[in-house]
TORPA-4810 file (N, C-alpha, C, O; in nm, 3 decimals):
<nodes>
NODE_1_-0.505_0.388_0.141_-0.369_0.390_0.193_-0.366_0.441_0.337_-0.421_0.549_0.360_M
NODE_2_-0.306_0.374_0.437_-0.293_0.402_0.577_-0.153_0.449_0.597_-0.059_0.372_0.578_D
NODE_3_-0.138_0.566_0.631_-0.009_0.606_0.585_0.050_0.721_0.663_-0.017_0.803_0.726_H
NODE_4_0.178_0.719_0.654_0.254_0.831_0.702_0.345_0.869_0.589_0.428_0.787_0.548_E
NODE_5_0.334_0.987_0.537_0.410_1.020_0.419_0.434_1.170_0.413_0.395_1.243_0.504_E
NODE_6_0.498_1.214_0.307_0.526_1.355_0.290_0.398_1.429_0.260_0.304_1.369_0.207_T
NODE_7_0.392_1.557_0.291_0.273_1.637_0.266_0.267_1.677_0.120_0.369_1.704_0.057_K
NODE_8_0.145_1.682_0.067_0.126_1.721_-0.073_0.100_1.870_-0.077_-0.015_1.913_-0.084_I
NODE_9_0.203_1.947_-0.074_0.188_2.091_-0.088_0.316_2.146_-0.147_0.407_2.072_-0.183_D
NODE_10_0.321_2.279_-0.156_0.437_2.339_-0.221_0.564_2.317_-0.141_0.673_2.310_-0.198_D
NODE_11_0.552_2.306_-0.008_0.668_2.285_0.077_0.667_2.141_0.127_0.633_2.115_0.242_N
NODE_12_0.703_2.049_0.042_0.699_1.908_0.075_0.800_1.877_0.184_0.916_1.917_0.174_T
NODE_13_0.757_1.805_0.287_0.847_1.769_0.395_0.939_1.658_0.350_0.908_1.584_0.256_E
NODE_14_1.051_1.647_0.416_1.143_1.538_0.386_1.173_1.465_0.515_1.169_1.524_0.623_S
NODE_15_1.204_1.336_0.504_1.233_1.253_0.619_1.384_1.252_0.640_1.461_1.243_0.544_F
NODE_16_1.425_1.262_0.767_1.566_1.255_0.800_1.606_1.110_0.816_1.535_1.032_0.880_D
NODE_17_1.718_1.074_0.759_1.762_0.935_0.764_1.914_0.935_0.775_1.981_1.010_0.703_C
NODE_18_1.970_0.852_0.862_2.114_0.845_0.880_2.175_0.774_0.762_2.152_0.655_0.741_D
NODE_19_2.256_0.848_0.682_2.321_0.786_0.567_2.441_0.871_0.527_2.448_0.990_0.559_M
NODE_20_2.533_0.809_0.460_2.652_0.879_0.415_2.625_0.950_0.285_2.529_0.917_0.215_E
NODE_21_2.708_1.047_0.253_2.695_1.116_0.124_2.751_1.027_0.015_2.871_1.002_0.010_N
NODE_22_2.663_0.981_-0.071_2.703_0.888_-0.177_2.728_0.966_-0.306_2.659_1.063_-0.337_E
NODE_23_2.829_0.923_-0.380_2.855_0.984_-0.511_2.770_0.915_-0.614_2.785_0.795_-0.635_S
NODE_24_2.681_0.988_-0.679_2.589_0.930_-0.774_2.649_0.930_-0.914_2.756_0.985_-0.938_M
NODE_25_2.577_0.868_-1.005_2.624_0.855_-1.142_2.638_0.993_-1.206_2.543_1.070_-1.204_Q
NODE_26_2.754_1.025_-1.263_2.772_1.158_-1.323_2.684_1.176_-1.445_2.646_1.080_-1.513_P
NODE_27_2.653_1.300_-1.470_2.568_1.331_-1.585_2.646_1.312_-1.715_2.757_1.361_-1.732_K
NODE_28_2.582_1.239_-1.807_2.642_1.224_-1.938_2.601_1.338_-2.030_2.677_1.381_-2.117_K
NODE_29_2.480_1.386_-2.008_2.428_1.495_-2.089_2.362_1.596_-1.997_2.323_1.564_-1.885_K
NODE_30_2.351_1.716_-2.044_2.280_1.820_-1.970_2.184_1.888_-2.065_2.201_1.885_-2.187_T
NODE_31_2.084_1.949_-2.008_1.985_2.019_-2.089_1.974_2.161_-2.038_1.964_2.184_-1.917_I
NODE_32_1.975_2.253_-2.126_1.970_2.394_-2.090_1.826_2.435_-2.063_1.744_2.440_-2.154_N
NODE_33_1.797_2.465_-1.935_1.662_2.505_-1.897_1.654_2.652_-1.861_1.550_2.699_-1.813_T
NODE_34_1.761_2.726_-1.884_1.764_2.867_-1.847_1.736_2.960_-1.966_1.778_3.075_-1.968_N
NODE_35_1.664_2.907_-2.065_1.629_2.989_-2.180_1.529_3.096_-2.141_1.450_3.078_-2.049_K
NODE_36_1.532_3.207_-2.212_1.439_3.316_-2.184_1.300_3.276_-2.231_1.281_3.238_-2.347_V
NODE_37_1.203_3.284_-2.139_1.066_3.248_-2.171_0.993_3.371_-2.221_1.001_3.479_-2.161_V
NODE_38_0.921_3.355_-2.330_0.846_3.467_-2.386_0.741_3.515_-2.288_0.684_3.437_-2.213_K
NODE_39_0.717_3.645_-2.290_0.619_3.704_-2.199_0.480_3.648_-2.230_0.439_3.641_-2.346_S
NODE_40_0.409_3.610_-2.124_0.275_3.555_-2.140_0.273_3.406_-2.164_0.165_3.347_-2.168_G
NODE_41_0.388_3.342_-2.181_0.394_3.198_-2.204_0.425_3.127_-2.073_0.526_3.157_-2.008_K
NODE_42_0.341_3.035_-2.035_0.355_2.963_-1.909_0.436_2.835_-1.931_0.408_2.758_-2.023_K
NODE_43_0.537_2.813_-1.846_0.620_2.693_-1.855_0.543_2.575_-1.798_0.492_2.583_-1.686_V
NODE_44_0.533_2.467_-1.872_0.460_2.350_-1.828_0.548_2.262_-1.740_0.665_2.239_-1.770_K
NODE_45_0.490_2.215_-1.630_0.562_2.127_-1.539_0.552_1.982_-1.587_0.462_1.946_-1.662_R
NODE_46_0.647_1.901_-1.544_0.648_1.760_-1.579_0.670_1.673_-1.457_0.742_1.713_-1.365_G
NODE_47_0.609_1.555_-1.456_0.618_1.464_-1.342_0.670_1.329_-1.389_0.625_1.276_-1.490_I
NODE_48_0.764_1.275_-1.313_0.815_1.140_-1.340_0.771_1.048_-1.227_0.751_1.092_-1.113_I
NODE_49_0.758_0.921_-1.260_0.715_0.822_-1.163_0.827_0.723_-1.136_0.885_0.669_-1.230_Y
NODE_50_0.859_0.699_-1.010_0.960_0.603_-0.968_0.887_0.481_-0.914_0.827_0.487_-0.806_L
NODE_51_0.892_0.371_-0.986_0.816_0.251_-0.945_0.881_0.180_-0.827_0.814_0.106_-0.754_S
NODE_52_1.011_0.202_-0.807_1.080_0.143_-0.692_1.170_0.247_-0.628_1.231_0.329_-0.696_T
NODE_53_1.177_0.243_-0.496_1.266_0.332_-0.421_1.364_0.246_-0.344_1.320_0.166_-0.260_I
NODE_54_1.495_0.258_-0.368_1.591_0.175_-0.296_1.587_0.205_-0.146_1.550_0.314_-0.103_P
NODE_55_1.626_0.107_-0.069_1.634_0.127_0.075_1.742_0.231_0.107_1.840_0.246_0.035_K
NODE_56_1.720_0.302_0.218_1.810_0.408_0.265_1.803_0.533_0.177_1.885_0.623_0.194_F
NODE_57_1.708_0.539_0.086_1.692_0.659_0.004_1.566_0.731_0.050_1.460_0.669_0.065_M
NODE_58_1.577_0.862_0.072_1.464_0.940_0.120_1.440_1.060_0.029_1.500_1.070_-0.079_N
NODE_59_1.352_1.150_0.072_1.315_1.265_-0.011_1.435_1.355_-0.036_1.453_1.405_-0.147_V
NODE_60_1.515_1.377_0.066_1.632_1.465_0.051_1.728_1.411_-0.054_1.778_1.487_-0.137_T
NODE_61_1.754_1.280_-0.050_1.844_1.219_-0.148_1.788_1.230_-0.289_1.861_1.263_-0.383_T
NODE_62_1.659_1.201_-0.304_1.594_1.210_-0.436_1.606_1.352_-0.490_1.637_1.371_-0.608_I
NODE_63_1.581_1.450_-0.406_1.588_1.590_-0.452_1.729_1.628_-0.493_1.747_1.698_-0.593_R
NODE_64_1.829_1.583_-0.418_1.968_1.616_-0.451_2.009_1.554_-0.584_2.079_1.617_-0.663_E
NODE_65_1.966_1.430_-0.610_2.006_1.361_-0.733_1.945_1.430_-0.855_2.016_1.460_-0.951_I
NODE_66_1.815_1.455_-0.851_1.748_1.508_-0.970_1.765_1.658_-0.987_1.737_1.712_-1.094_F
NODE_67_1.809_1.726_-0.882_1.835_1.870_-0.895_1.954_1.898_-0.986_1.970_2.010_-1.034_S
NODE_68_2.038_1.797_-1.009_2.152_1.814_-1.099_2.107_1.832_-1.245_2.183_1.883_-1.327_E
NODE_69_1.984_1.789_-1.275_1.935_1.796_-1.413_1.841_1.914_-1.436_1.823_1.957_-1.550_Y
NODE_70_1.784_1.967_-1.330_1.692_2.079_-1.343_1.627_2.110_-1.210_1.651_2.040_-1.111_G
NODE_71_1.545_2.212_-1.207_1.480_2.254_-1.084_1.369_2.156_-1.048_1.280_2.127_-1.128_K
NODE_72_1.376_2.105_-0.925_1.276_2.011_-0.874_1.181_2.087_-0.783_1.224_2.164_-0.696_V
NODE_73_1.052_2.065_-0.804_0.952_2.135_-0.723_0.906_2.046_-0.607_0.958_2.058_-0.496_D
NODE_74_0.811_1.959_-0.631_0.755_1.876_-0.524_0.796_1.730_-0.540_0.810_1.680_-0.651_R
NODE_75_0.814_1.664_-0.426_0.851_1.524_-0.423_0.761_1.452_-0.324_0.738_1.499_-0.213_V
NODE_76_0.709_1.338_-0.365_0.625_1.258_-0.277_0.669_1.112_-0.284_0.678_1.055_-0.393_Y
NODE_77_0.695_1.053_-0.168_0.732_0.912_-0.160_0.631_0.838_-0.074_0.593_0.885_0.034_L
NODE_78_0.587_0.722_-0.123_0.489_0.641_-0.051_0.560_0.556_0.054_0.648_0.476_0.022_Q
NODE_79_0.521_0.574_0.178_0.587_0.504_0.289_0.546_0.358_0.294_0.429_0.325_0.277_L
NODE_80_0.644_0.272_0.318_0.619_0.129_0.336_0.612_0.104_0.487_0.715_0.091_0.553_N
NODE_81_0.490_0.096_0.541_0.472_0.083_0.685_0.517_-0.053_0.736_0.558_-0.064_0.852_K
NODE_82_0.509_-0.156_0.654_0.553_-0.289_0.697_0.702_-0.290_0.728_0.746_-0.348_0.827_N
NODE_83_0.779_-0.225_0.642_0.923_-0.217_0.665_0.953_-0.137_0.790_1.045_-0.171_0.866_E
NODE_84_0.876_-0.031_0.812_0.898_0.055_0.930_0.875_-0.024_1.057_0.953_-0.012_1.152_L
NODE_85_0.768_-0.106_1.062_0.739_-0.184_1.181_0.846_-0.290_1.205_0.883_-0.316_1.319_H
NODE_86_0.895_-0.352_1.097_0.995_-0.456_1.114_1.123_-0.400_1.172_1.192_-0.469_1.247_S
NODE_87_1.156_-0.277_1.138_1.276_-0.215_1.194_1.255_-0.184_1.342_1.348_-0.201_1.421_V
NODE_88_1.137_-0.140_1.380_1.110_-0.108_1.519_1.118_-0.232_1.608_1.162_-0.224_1.723_K
NODE_89_1.077_-0.348_1.554_1.079_-0.469_1.634_1.221_-0.511_1.669_1.242_-0.583_1.767_L
NODE_90_1.318_-0.468_1.592_1.457_-0.503_1.617_1.520_-0.415_1.726_1.637_-0.431_1.759_K
NODE_91_1.441_-0.321_1.781_1.484_-0.234_1.891_1.607_-0.152_1.853_1.700_-0.139_1.933_K
NODE_92_1.607_-0.097_1.734_1.715_-0.007_1.696_1.692_0.129_1.758_1.580_0.162_1.799_Q
NODE_93_1.796_0.208_1.766_1.785_0.338_1.828_1.696_0.431_1.746_1.620_0.510_1.801_K
NODE_94_1.706_0.420_1.614_1.627_0.507_1.528_1.564_0.424_1.418_1.632_0.349_1.348_K
NODE_95_1.433_0.438_1.403_1.362_0.362_1.299_1.388_0.424_1.163_1.371_0.545_1.144_A
NODE_96_1.428_0.342_1.067_1.453_0.388_0.931_1.328_0.368_0.849_1.267_0.262_0.853_I
NODE_97_1.290_0.469_0.775_1.169_0.463_0.694_1.203_0.426_0.551_1.289_0.488_0.488_K
NODE_98_1.136_0.324_0.501_1.154_0.279_0.365_1.031_0.316_0.282_0.921_0.330_0.334_Y
NODE_99_1.053_0.331_0.150_0.946_0.376_0.061_0.930_0.278_-0.054_1.024_0.208_-0.092_F
NODE_100_0.810_0.274_-0.109_0.780_0.178_-0.216_0.780_0.243_-0.354_0.825_0.180_-0.450_T
NODE_101_0.730_0.364_-0.367_0.721_0.432_-0.496_0.724_0.583_-0.472_0.709_0.629_-0.359_E
NODE_102_0.743_0.659_-0.582_0.752_0.802_-0.564_0.719_0.880_-0.691_0.719_0.825_-0.802_G
NODE_103_0.692_1.008_-0.671_0.663_1.101_-0.780_0.749_1.225_-0.761_0.761_1.277_-0.651_W
NODE_104_0.809_1.271_-0.870_0.895_1.390_-0.866_0.845_1.488_-0.971_0.829_1.452_-1.088_V
NODE_105_0.821_1.610_-0.929_0.772_1.714_-1.020_0.884_1.811_-1.053_0.948_1.866_-0.964_E
NODE_106_0.909_1.832_-1.181_1.006_1.928_-1.230_0.934_2.054_-1.277_0.819_2.047_-1.322_F
NODE_107_1.001_2.166_-1.266_0.941_2.291_-1.311_0.935_2.299_-1.462_0.862_2.380_-1.518_E
NODE_108_1.012_2.214_-1.530_1.012_2.211_-1.676_0.973_2.072_-1.726_1.025_1.972_-1.678_S
NODE_109_0.881_2.069_-1.821_0.837_1.943_-1.879_0.949_1.877_-1.957_0.962_1.754_-1.957_K
NODE_110_1.032_1.958_-2.025_1.144_1.904_-2.103_1.244_1.832_-2.014_1.297_1.727_-2.050_K
NODE_111_1.270_1.890_-1.897_1.365_1.829_-1.805_1.312_1.694_-1.756_1.388_1.598_-1.747_V
NODE_112_1.183_1.687_-1.725_1.124_1.562_-1.679_1.136_1.453_-1.784_1.171_1.340_-1.753_A
NODE_113_1.107_1.488_-1.911_1.119_1.391_-2.019_1.265_1.348_-2.037_1.293_1.231_-2.060_K
NODE_114_1.356_1.444_-2.027_1.498_1.415_-2.044_1.548_1.321_-1.935_1.623_1.227_-1.963_F
NODE_115_1.508_1.345_-1.810_1.551_1.261_-1.698_1.498_1.119_-1.714_1.571_1.023_-1.692_V
NODE_116_1.371_1.106_-1.752_1.312_0.973_-1.769_1.381_0.896_-1.881_1.406_0.776_-1.868_A
NODE_117_1.411_0.964_-1.992_1.473_0.896_-2.106_1.619_0.863_-2.079_1.670_0.763_-2.129_A
NODE_118_1.688_0.947_-2.001_1.832_0.931_-1.980_1.863_0.833_-1.868_1.953_0.750_-1.882_T
NODE_119_1.791_0.840_-1.757_1.827_0.762_-1.639_1.755_0.629_-1.629_1.798_0.543_-1.552_L
NODE_120_1.649_0.609_-1.704_1.575_0.483_-1.692_1.664_0.364_-1.727_1.735_0.365_-1.828_N
NODE_121_1.660_0.260_-1.641_1.740_0.138_-1.659_1.890_0.165_-1.656_1.967_0.096_-1.722_N
NODE_122_1.931_0.264_-1.579_2.074_0.291_-1.559_2.107_0.276_-1.412_2.018_0.280_-1.326_T
NODE_123_2.236_0.259_-1.382_2.282_0.245_-1.245_2.263_0.375_-1.169_2.288_0.483_-1.223_Q
NODE_124_2.218_0.364_-1.044_2.201_0.485_-0.963_2.336_0.542_-0.926_2.356_0.664_-0.931_I
NODE_125_2.429_0.457_-0.888_2.563_0.502_-0.849_2.667_0.411_-0.911_2.647_0.290_-0.922_S
NODE_126_2.781_0.470_-0.952_2.891_0.392_-1.009_3.000_0.361_-0.906_3.100_0.298_-0.937_T
NODE_127_2.978_0.405_-0.784_3.075_0.379_-0.678_3.046_0.244_-0.614_2.934_0.220_-0.570_R
NODE_128_3.145_0.155_-0.609_3.122_0.019_-0.562_3.083_0.013_-0.415_3.009_-0.077_-0.376_K
NODE_129_3.130_0.106_-0.335_3.097_0.105_-0.192_2.962_0.170_-0.164_2.918_0.175_-0.049_K
NODE_130_2.898_0.219_-0.265_2.769_0.286_-0.246_2.658_0.185_-0.218_2.661_0.072_-0.266_S
NODE_131_2.561_0.229_-0.139_2.445_0.144_-0.109_2.361_0.120_-0.234_2.284_0.024_-0.241_K
NODE_132_2.375_0.207_-0.334_2.292_0.200_-0.454_2.371_0.151_-0.576_2.330_0.176_-0.690_F
NODE_133_2.482_0.083_-0.553_2.567_0.041_-0.667_2.497_-0.062_-0.755_2.506_-0.056_-0.877_Y
NODE_134_2.428_-0.157_-0.693_2.363_-0.265_-0.769_2.216_-0.236_-0.798_2.141_-0.328_-0.833_D
NODE_135_2.174_-0.112_-0.783_2.033_-0.078_-0.802_2.017_0.004_-0.930_2.098_0.091_-0.960_V
NODE_136_1.911_-0.028_-1.006_1.885_0.043_-1.131_1.765_0.135_-1.115_1.672_0.105_-1.039_M
NODE_137_1.767_0.246_-1.186_1.653_0.336_-1.188_1.540_0.273_-1.270_1.565_0.211_-1.373_W
NODE_138_1.419_0.290_-1.225_1.301_0.250_-1.301_1.209_0.371_-1.306_1.125_0.391_-1.218_N
NODE_139_1.225_0.452_-1.411_1.160_0.582_-1.419_1.069_0.588_-1.542_1.103_0.535_-1.648_I
NODE_140_0.956_0.651_-1.525_0.863_0.670_-1.637_0.808_0.812_-1.632_0.768_0.861_-1.526_K
NODE_141_0.807_0.876_-1.748_0.746_1.009_-1.756_0.594_0.993_-1.770_0.547_0.913_-1.851_Y
NODE_142_0.519_1.069_-1.691_0.373_1.060_-1.691_0.315_1.168_-1.781_0.315_1.286_-1.746_L
NODE_143_0.267_1.128_-1.897_0.208_1.223_-1.990_0.074_1.273_-1.938_-0.009_1.195_-1.890_H
NODE_144_0.052_1.401_-1.949_-0.074_1.466_-1.910_-0.113_1.437_-1.766_-0.231_1.434_-1.731_R
NODE_145_-0.014_1.416_-1.683_-0.040_1.389_-1.541_0.001_1.512_-1.461_0.112_1.563_-1.476_F
NODE_146_-0.090_1.559_-1.375_-0.064_1.677_-1.295_-0.063_1.640_-1.147_-0.112_1.534_-1.107_K
NODE_147_-0.007_1.729_-1.069_0.006_1.702_-0.924_-0.131_1.690_-0.857_-0.146_1.618_-0.758_W
NODE_148_-0.230_1.760_-0.911_-0.364_1.754_-0.854_-0.422_1.614_-0.866_-0.501_1.571_-0.782_I
NODE_149_-0.382_1.541_-0.971_-0.429_1.403_-0.990_-0.376_1.314_-0.878_-0.447_1.228_-0.827_H
NODE_150_-0.250_1.335_-0.840_-0.192_1.258_-0.731_-0.260_1.292_-0.599_-0.286_1.203_-0.518_L
NODE_151_-0.288_1.420_-0.577_-0.355_1.462_-0.454_-0.494_1.400_-0.443_-0.534_1.355_-0.336_S
NODE_152_-0.567_1.398_-0.556_-0.701_1.338_-0.555_-0.694_1.189_-0.527_-0.777_1.135_-0.454_E
NODE_153_-0.596_1.122_-0.585_-0.581_0.978_-0.562_-0.551_0.948_-0.416_-0.610_0.856_-0.359_R
NODE_154_-0.462_1.024_-0.355_-0.427_1.002_-0.216_-0.544_1.033_-0.124_-0.567_0.963_-0.025_L
NODE_155_-0.619_1.139_-0.157_-0.737_1.171_-0.076_-0.841_1.060_-0.083_-0.903_1.027_0.018_A
NODE_156_-0.859_1.003_-0.201_-0.954_0.893_-0.218_-0.910_0.770_-0.138_-0.991_0.706_-0.072_Y
NODE_157_-0.781_0.737_-0.145_-0.732_0.621_-0.073_-0.740_0.640_0.078_-0.768_0.546_0.152_E
NODE_158_-0.716_0.763_0.124_-0.732_0.790_0.268_-0.878_0.774_0.311_-0.906_0.721_0.418_R
NODE_159_-0.971_0.821_0.226_-1.113_0.807_0.258_-1.153_0.660_0.262_-1.228_0.618_0.351_A
NODE_160_-1.104_0.581_0.166_-1.135_0.438_0.164_-1.079_0.369_0.288_-1.146_0.285_0.349_V
NODE_161_-0.958_0.404_0.325_-0.896_0.345_0.444_-0.973_0.382_0.570_-0.993_0.299_0.658_H
NODE_162_-1.016_0.507_0.578_-1.094_0.552_0.695_-1.225_0.476_0.706_-1.264_0.433_0.815_K
NODE_163_-1.293_0.458_0.590_-1.419_0.385_0.591_-1.397_0.239_0.630_-1.480_0.181_0.701_Q
NODE_164_-1.287_0.179_0.584_-1.258_0.041_0.619_-1.232_0.028_0.769_-1.277_-0.068_0.832_R
NODE_165_-1.160_0.124_0.826_-1.133_0.121_0.969_-1.263_0.134_1.049_-1.282_0.063_1.148_V
NODE_166_-1.351_0.226_1.007_-1.480_0.243_1.075_-1.564_0.116_1.068_-1.630_0.080_1.166_L
NODE_167_-1.561_0.048_0.954_-1.636_-0.077_0.940_-1.581_-0.184_1.032_-1.657_-0.257_1.095_T
NODE_168_-1.449_-0.195_1.041_-1.388_-0.294_1.130_-1.419_-0.264_1.276_-1.443_-0.355_1.355_E
NODE_169_-1.420_-0.134_1.313_-1.452_-0.097_1.451_-1.597_-0.133_1.484_-1.626_-0.185_1.591_I
NODE_170_-1.688_-0.104_1.390_-1.829_-0.138_1.412_-1.849_-0.288_1.427_-1.926_-0.333_1.512_A
NODE_171_-1.779_-0.366_1.344_-1.789_-0.512_1.353_-1.736_-0.561_1.487_-1.796_-0.650_1.548_Q
NODE_172_-1.625_-0.504_1.532_-1.569_-0.544_1.662_-1.665_-0.510_1.776_-1.678_-0.588_1.871_A
NODE_173_-1.731_-0.394_1.768_-1.828_-0.357_1.872_-1.945_-0.454_1.875_-1.991_-0.492_1.983_K
NODE_174_-1.994_-0.493_1.758_-2.105_-0.589_1.753_-2.066_-0.723_1.815_-2.144_-0.784_1.888_R
NODE_175_-1.945_-0.769_1.785_-1.899_-0.895_1.842_-1.884_-0.887_1.993_-1.919_-0.981_2.065_E
NODE_176_-1.833_-0.774_2.043_-1.818_-0.756_2.187_-1.954_-0.752_2.256_-1.972_-0.813_2.362_V
NODE_177_-2.048_-0.680_2.198_-2.182_-0.672_2.256_-2.251_-0.809_2.258_-2.316_-0.846_2.356_N
NODE_178_-2.235_-0.883_2.148_-2.295_-1.016_2.142_-2.234_-1.109_2.247_-2.305_-1.186_2.311_F
NODE_179_-2.103_-1.101_2.263_-2.035_-1.185_2.362_-2.079_-1.148_2.504_-2.108_-1.237_2.585_F
NODE_180_-2.084_-1.019_2.536_-2.125_-0.976_2.669_-2.269_-1.014_2.698_-2.302_-1.051_2.811_S
NODE_181_-2.356_-1.006_2.595_-2.496_-1.046_2.614_-2.504_-1.194_2.647_-2.580_-1.233_2.735_Y
NODE_182_-2.429_-1.276_2.577_-2.431_-1.420_2.604_-2.375_-1.452_2.742_-2.424_-1.543_2.809_N
NODE_183_-2.274_-1.378_2.785_-2.218_-1.400_2.919_-2.323_-1.369_3.025_-2.343_-1.447_3.118_V
NODE_184_-2.389_-1.255_3.012_-2.494_-1.218_3.108_-2.607_-1.321_3.107_-2.659_-1.356_3.213_D
NODE_185_-2.644_-1.368_2.991_-2.752_-1.465_2.980_-2.714_-1.597_3.046_-2.795_-1.660_3.114_R
NODE_186_-2.590_-1.638_3.026_-2.545_-1.764_3.087_-2.541_-1.753_3.240_-2.570_-1.850_3.310_S
NODE_187_-2.506_-1.635_3.292_-2.505_-1.617_3.438_-2.647_-1.629_3.494_-2.667_-1.690_3.599_K
NODE_188_-2.744_-1.570_3.425_-2.883_-1.576_3.471_-2.935_-1.720_3.467_-3.005_-1.764_3.557_K
NODE_189_-2.899_-1.793_3.360_-2.942_-1.932_3.350_-2.879_-2.018_3.458_-2.943_-2.110_3.510_L
NODE_190_-2.755_-1.991_3.493_-2.686_-2.067_3.597_-2.753_-2.043_3.733_-2.772_-2.137_3.811_R
NODE_191_-2.788_-1.919_3.759_-2.855_-1.888_3.886_-2.991_-1.958_3.894_-3.029_-2.007_4.000_K
NODE_192_-3.065_-1.962_3.781_-3.195_-2.029_3.782_-3.179_-2.179_3.805_-3.258_-2.240_3.877_K
NODE_193_-3.076_-2.237_3.742_-3.055_-2.381_3.760_-3.015_-2.412_3.903_-3.054_-2.516_3.956_S
NODE_194_-2.937_-2.324_3.969_-2.898_-2.345_4.108_-3.019_-2.337_4.201_-3.025_-2.407_4.302_E
NODE_195_-3.115_-2.252_4.167_-3.237_-2.239_4.247_-3.338_-2.347_4.215_-3.441_-2.358_4.283_K
NODE_196_-3.312_-2.428_4.114_-3.404_-2.533_4.078_-3.513_-2.489_3.982_-3.606_-2.566_3.957_G
NODE_197_-3.505_-2.372_3.931_-3.605_-2.322_3.838_-3.579_-2.381_3.698_-3.465_-2.408_3.661_E
NODE_198_-3.686_-2.398_3.625_-3.674_-2.450_3.488_-3.681_-2.335_3.388_-3.739_-2.230_3.416_T
NODE_199_-3.622_-2.358_3.273_-3.622_-2.257_3.167_-3.646_-2.324_3.033_-3.610_-2.440_3.012_T
NODE_200_-3.707_-2.253_2.944_-3.735_-2.306_2.809_-3.630_-2.260_2.708_-3.642_-2.285_2.589_V
NODE_201_-3.528_-2.195_2.757_-3.424_-2.144_2.666_-3.342_-2.259_2.612_-3.301_-2.348_2.688_F
NODE_202_-3.317_-2.258_2.483_-3.233_-2.357_2.418_-3.118_-2.289_2.346_-3.135_-2.183_2.285_K
NODE_203_-3.002_-2.350_2.354_-2.887_-2.294_2.285_-2.908_-2.302_2.134_-2.951_-2.405_2.083_L
NODE_204_-2.878_-2.194_2.063_-2.896_-2.197_1.917_-2.795_-2.292_1.852_-2.679_-2.298_1.892_P
NODE_205_-2.842_-2.363_1.751_-2.754_-2.454_1.680_-2.673_-2.378_1.576_-2.727_-2.298_1.498_E
NODE_206_-2.545_-2.404_1.577_-2.455_-2.337_1.483_-2.425_-2.434_1.369_-2.367_-2.541_1.390_V
NODE_207_-2.465_-2.396_1.249_-2.443_-2.480_1.132_-2.307_-2.451_1.073_-2.281_-2.341_1.024_K
NODE_208_-2.220_-2.549_1.078_-2.087_-2.532_1.023_-2.086_-2.573_0.876_-2.167_-2.654_0.831_Q
NODE_209_-1.993_-2.515_0.805_-1.980_-2.546_0.663_-1.926_-2.686_0.644_-1.835_-2.728_0.715_R
NODE_210_-1.982_-2.760_0.547_-1.936_-2.896_0.520_-1.794_-2.894_0.465_-1.755_-2.803_0.392_D
NODE_211_-1.719_-2.996_0.501_-1.584_-3.009_0.448_-1.589_-3.060_0.304_-1.694_-3.104_0.257_T
NODE_212_-1.476_-3.055_0.237_-1.469_-3.103_0.099_-1.498_-3.253_0.091_-1.563_-3.300_-0.002_D
NODE_213_-1.449_-3.327_0.190_-1.473_-3.472_0.189_-1.622_-3.503_0.204_-1.673_-3.592_0.136_A
NODE_214_-1.690_-3.431_0.292_-1.833_-3.454_0.311_-1.912_-3.419_0.184_-2.007_-3.488_0.149_E
NODE_215_-1.873_-3.311_0.118_-1.941_-3.272_-0.006_-1.921_-3.377_-0.114_-2.016_-3.410_-0.186_I
NODE_216_-1.799_-3.430_-0.128_-1.772_-3.533_-0.229_-1.851_-3.660_-0.199_-1.908_-3.720_-0.289_R
NODE_217_-1.853_-3.700_-0.072_-1.925_-3.822_-0.034_-2.075_-3.807_-0.061_-2.139_-3.901_-0.108_N
NODE_218_-2.130_-3.688_-0.032_-2.272_-3.666_-0.056_-2.304_-3.672_-0.204_-2.406_-3.728_-0.244_R
NODE_219_-2.217_-3.612_-0.287_-2.239_-3.615_-0.432_-2.225_-3.756_-0.488_-2.302_-3.798_-0.575_K
NODE_220_-2.126_-3.830_-0.436_-2.107_-3.968_-0.484_-2.225_-4.056_-0.446_-2.269_-4.138_-0.526_A
NODE_221_-2.277_-4.039_-0.325_-2.392_-4.117_-0.280_-2.515_-4.084_-0.364_-2.591_-4.173_-0.401_K
NODE_222_-2.535_-3.955_-0.392_-2.650_-3.915_-0.473_-2.638_-3.970_-0.614_-2.739_-4.006_-0.674_A
NODE_223_-2.517_-3.976_-0.669_-2.495_-4.029_-0.803_-2.527_-4.178_-0.808_-2.588_-4.226_-0.904_H
NODE_224_-2.485_-4.253_-0.705_-2.511_-4.397_-0.700_-2.661_-4.423_-0.689_-2.714_-4.512_-0.755_V
NODE_225_-2.730_-4.343_-0.605_-2.875_-4.361_-0.590_-2.948_-4.331_-0.720_-3.041_-4.403_-0.758_E
NODE_226_-2.907_-4.226_-0.789_-2.970_-4.194_-0.918_-2.948_-4.304_-1.020_-3.039_-4.338_-1.096_D
NODE_227_-2.828_-4.361_-1.021_-2.797_-4.468_-1.118_-2.880_-4.593_-1.086_-2.929_-4.662_-1.176_R
NODE_228_-2.893_-4.620_-0.956_-2.972_-4.738_-0.915_-3.118_-4.722_-0.955_-3.179_-4.815_-1.008_T
NODE_229_-3.174_-4.605_-0.931_-3.314_-4.580_-0.969_-3.332_-4.590_-1.121_-3.435_-4.638_-1.168_E
NODE_230_-3.233_-4.545_-1.196_-3.240_-4.551_-1.343_-3.241_-4.696_-1.390_-3.319_-4.732_-1.478_F
NODE_231_-3.154_-4.782_-1.331_-3.148_-4.920_-1.371_-3.278_-4.994_-1.333_-3.326_-5.080_-1.407_L
NODE_232_-3.333_-4.960_-1.218_-3.459_-5.023_-1.177_-3.571_-4.987_-1.275_-3.654_-5.071_-1.309_K
NODE_233_-3.573_-4.862_-1.319_-3.678_-4.821_-1.413_-3.667_-4.892_-1.547_-3.766_-4.906_-1.618_S
NODE_234_-3.547_-4.938_-1.583_-3.526_-5.007_-1.711_-3.566_-5.151_-1.701_-3.638_-5.201_-1.788_I
NODE_235_-3.523_-5.220_-1.598_-3.540_-5.366_-1.591_-3.665_-5.410_-1.513_-3.684_-5.530_-1.496_F
NODE_236_-3.747_-5.323_-1.469_-3.869_-5.361_-1.401_-3.991_-5.337_-1.489_-4.103_-5.364_-1.448_T
</nodes>
């Protein structure tokens, strides 16, 4: 992944985006997460996965929506760089960042399960003038998934992207060196030809790949020759 995105740490950054305050779908149910926790018992965190992120929705909006159901810890949204570039080409005053998918971590596992079960396949907003009126939530609770797993995945994808970039740079350098070498060689050969000197250098032949038509014709010709030889062997 080549990317510009929120940081994976306890203080997740959020992107600023110009948008109005939208009224979201009211809660039909609530879950009590303020129960007294027994001493020595650790509260398990839960993570939900958002397979789609509507346009004009950012980290701040996501946090505000899901904070109504329980305490939200970390939020990560995957940036869609193609959308970002397309907005810049239109010469707008401020580039709007769009996202493709996201992960939201709740401090309580029960809250995460409740949010996934309650909001999945429901309208994001019931207000007709809202940007999210015709958009549905697509949420899934990730069983046995921890934030460290997401961090490892992103680190791996960054490493793969870095290696791919280094490979492309090395390939480009080889092509440039080969081109410059041929240019220098052609200049030397031109000077020799102007002076009347002879050279034994020959241009290398470049073998191009045969077209589909040439391959078919070659196979058809070989088939006819084989059939002819077979008939000759029978009747002679």
